[in-house]
N, C-alpha and C positions, 0 to 999 in steps of 0.2 A: 327265513330265506325266500327269495322271490322265485317264481317259476322261470326256468331257463328254456325248457323245451315243451312244446305241445305235440303230443303223439296222436295223430288222426287215424282212426280205424274205420274202414269202409266195409259195410256188411249188408247182405240181403239173404234172408232164409238160410242162415248159417248156424242153426241151433246145434248141429253136431260138432261144430268146430269152435264156436265162439268162446266157450269156457276155457279151452286150452290156450287159445290165442291171447285172451286177456290175462290168464294166469301167468303166462310167461312174460308179458309186458309188466305186470305188477311185481314180478320177482327179479326185476333188473338190479344189477349191481350199482346203478346210478342212484344218487341220493333221491329218495322218494318225495322229499319236499321240494325238489327242483324240477319236477316234470308233472304234467297233467295228461289225462286221457280224454279225448273227445271221440265217442263212437257215433258215427252217422249211419243210420239204418235206412235202407231203401224201401221202406214201407213193407217190411216182412209180414208174411201171413203165418209164420210159425212162432216159436217162443224166443227168437233171437234177442229181442229187447229185454224181456223179463230175465233171461239168464244173465245177460250182460249187467243189468241193474243190480241183481242180487250179488254177483261176485264183486262188483265195484263198490257196493255199499259196505262190504266187509273189509275193504282195504283202507289204507291210510293215504291213498293217492287222490288228489283232486280230480274230479271227473264231471263230464256231461254226457248224457245220452240224448241224441237228437234224431228225429224222424223226418226224412226229406219231405213227406207229404204235408207236414205242419208248416213248411216254409214255401210251399206252392210250386215246387218243380221237382226234377228227378235227374238221375244220371251221375256218373263218376265225377265229371267236371263240377257239377253243382255241389256234390257232396264234399269235394276237396275245398271248394271255396267256403262252404259252411264251417269247415275246420278253421280256416284262416280267420273268418269273421267272428267266430266265437272263442278264439284263443285268448288266453290271459294277456292283458295289456303289456305285461313285463316280459312275455315270452320272446325270445330272440331267434328261435329255430322251430321249424315245423317238420316233424318226422311223420312219414306215412307208411302204413302197412295195411294189409287186407285181412278179413276175418277167416280166410282159409289158410293162413300162414302161422308159423310158430317161430319166434325169434330166440336167438341165443341170449343167455343171461347178461352178457356184456355188450349186446347189440347197441344200445343207446350210448354207452360210454365210448365205444370204439368210433362210432360215427361222429360223436361230439368232439372227441379228442382230435379228429382230423379236421373237421370243418371250422373249429374255433381258431385255428392258427393259419387259415388260408387268407390270401389277400382279396381285394375287392373284385377281382376278375372271376372268382369262383362262386357260382350260384348254389351249388349243392353237391352232395356226395351220396354214393349209393353202393350197395353190396350185392352179392350173388343170390341166385335162386337155386336152392338145393332141393333134392327130392325128399318129401316128407315120408316118414316111415309108415308103411301100410301093409296089411295082410292081403289086400286085394291086388291080385296079379295084373288085372287089366289097368287099374289106376297106376300101378307101378310102371308098366310098359308105356302107357300114354305120357306119363310124366317124364320118363327117361327119354322118350322119343322127342318131346318138345325141347329138351335141354341138351340134346346131343351137339357135339361140335359141328358136325356136318350139316344137320338139318337147321341149325340156328345160324349158320354162316360164320361160326367162330365167335359168336356174341360173348364178350367177357363176363356178362352176368350169368351165363349158362355154363361156360367152359372155364378152365383154370388158366386162362391167359393172364399173364402178369403185366397188365398195362396200367398206367397211372391215369391217363385222361381218356374219357369216353364221350361219345356224341350225345348220349342220353342215359338217364338213370330211371329204372323201372320204379313206379310209385308204390309197389308193394314192399320195397326196401330202399327208402330214400330219406334224406334229410336236407332241407333247403334253409337258406337264410330267410327269415321271415320278412325282412325289409325288402328283399328282392322279389320274392314270390307274391307278396301283397301288392306290389306295383304292377306286375304283369298279369297275375290272376289266370285262372282257367277259363276257357271260352265255354260258357254254359250251353250255347247253341249246338256245340259239337257232341254233347251228351256223354259219349264214352271215350272220345279221343283225348284223353287227359294228358298223360306224360309225354307222348310223342309230339303233341302240338305245342305245349308250353315250353318244352325243352328246345324245340326248334326255334321258337321266338327268342328264347334266352341266348341261344348260340348266335342268332343274327345280330343281337344287341352286344355281342362281344364276350359273353360269359362262357365259362367252361365247367366241366363236371369231373369229379375225381372218383375213380373206382377204388372201393375198399374191400378187398377179397375176404378179409377176416371178420367182416360184419355179417355174420352168418344168419340165414333165414331159410326155413324149410317150408315149401309150398305144396299144398294138396292139389289134386287134379281130379277131374271127372273120371269115372270108370265106365262111362257110356259113350259108345262110338257115335251114336246119334247126337248126343250133346256136344261131343267133340266137333262134329261137322257143323253144328249150329254155331259154336264158338268161333270156328274158323271163318264162317260166313260173316259173322259180326265183325271180326277183325278186318276183313276186307272192306266192309262198309265203313268202319271207323277210320281206317287209314285213308280211304278215299275222301272222307270229310276234310281231313287235313290237306290232302292234295288239292282239293277244290279251293281251299282258302289260300294255300301257298303253293303255287305252281312249281316253285323250285324245290319243293320237298320230295318230288318224285324219286323213288329209289328203284333199283332193278327188280325188286319183288313184284311191284305193281304191274308193269308191262309184261314181265316174264310169265306170270301166272295167266294173264289174259291170252298171250300167245299160245301157252300150253293148252288152254281150253279150245281155242280155234284150231290148233293142230289136231286134237283128238276128234273134233267134229268133222274135219276135212280129211282125216286119215284115209278112209276108204276110197274116195274119188281121187285123191292125190296118188294113192298106190296104183290105181288103174292107169293114171297118166304118166307117172314117173318110175314106177316099178320099185324094186327093193331099196333104192337109194333113200326113199322117203322114210324107211324104217330105222335109219341110223339114229335120229334123235330119240326114238323109242328105246332102242338098244342102250344108248347112253343113260337114259333115265332108269332102266332096269339095273344097270351096273351101279348107278348111284344108290338105288334102293337097297341093293345087296350090301353096299358099304355101310349104309345107315343101320341095316339089320345087324351086321356084325358088331357095330359099336353098341347098339342097344342090348344085344345078346351078351356081350362081355360085361356090361354094367348090371344087368338084371339076372342073368343066369336062369332064365325060365323059358320054356317052350312057347310061352305067350309072346315072346319076341317076334314070332312070325306075324303078329298083328301089324308090324311095320309095313308089310306089303299091302295092307288095307289102309293104314293111317296116312301113308305118304301121298297117294293119289287123292284121298279124301281131303287132306289138308290143302293141297294145291287147287283142286277143283272147287272146293267150297269157298276158299279165299278169293279165287278168281271170279266166281259167280257173285260174291259180295261186292267186288269192285265193279263188275259190269252192271249189276243191279243199281248201285248207287250212281253210276255215271249216266245211265241211259233210261232206267225205268222208274227210279224213285221219284215220287211227286215232291215238288218243292212245298215246304210248309212254312 
């Protein structure tokens, strides 16, 4: 039987997660002769590749383990293109996940059953991001915070909104038609701006994406507030890369976070000039933070939910600084 699906796994320094990630992909209910696994490692300095090779060696699933450095470049976009380029010639679909994720045993079957009966206007299908089980309360709260209905703006990948069509599918839980994604490809120059940029180009070309709520995947998250801030900064940088390439891509998040930072910087002099009226946006922001705290508290049931009052401003400030740095300070290379 020929290979029907190529599963691309993107990893870097994930020795604590890679075993469980691959174990669950290897235990899929989908016919093991009909899919392959390509792990692309971002030149890890830990044992990620060795652990991956050992578990894959013991399986009956076709696989490849690639290291970005051996191919001369780096980044999520480059890694996802390596999956496409090294996939089996007979493969019809490319599924993506990341090494800090755990997929349900029916993950491939569910995505495949949806995408194989779609018409030519559908480029791909994708499922939700659920919170991975953990004993670390900080990781739990950070993960819950990122996937709240309020903080995510009602993103169906994070919330339980029952919508069929979505604007984008996150590449830690996605399956594309290989013929389509091979034609469009990821933009290597954008490094980390993978799914948002290629999905935007696919939409411009007339393609759509289908949300598959029962294609379940559990995502791990950092337990470090410093790493969380760094990640948010990088998201701001990466989204601005896409905005620079596609001016029409601008969403409300980009200008809103920039305005938020400017507001905080000018708050003191504006208060002197305008008085208490200038505090109204800050009051509304505090009310919003309380609402997010309540949502996270209900989901996690831990006193660590109070971290929301730190995470929310860090998220917006770090994201906004990433946008500003990329727009005005980053050197062109």
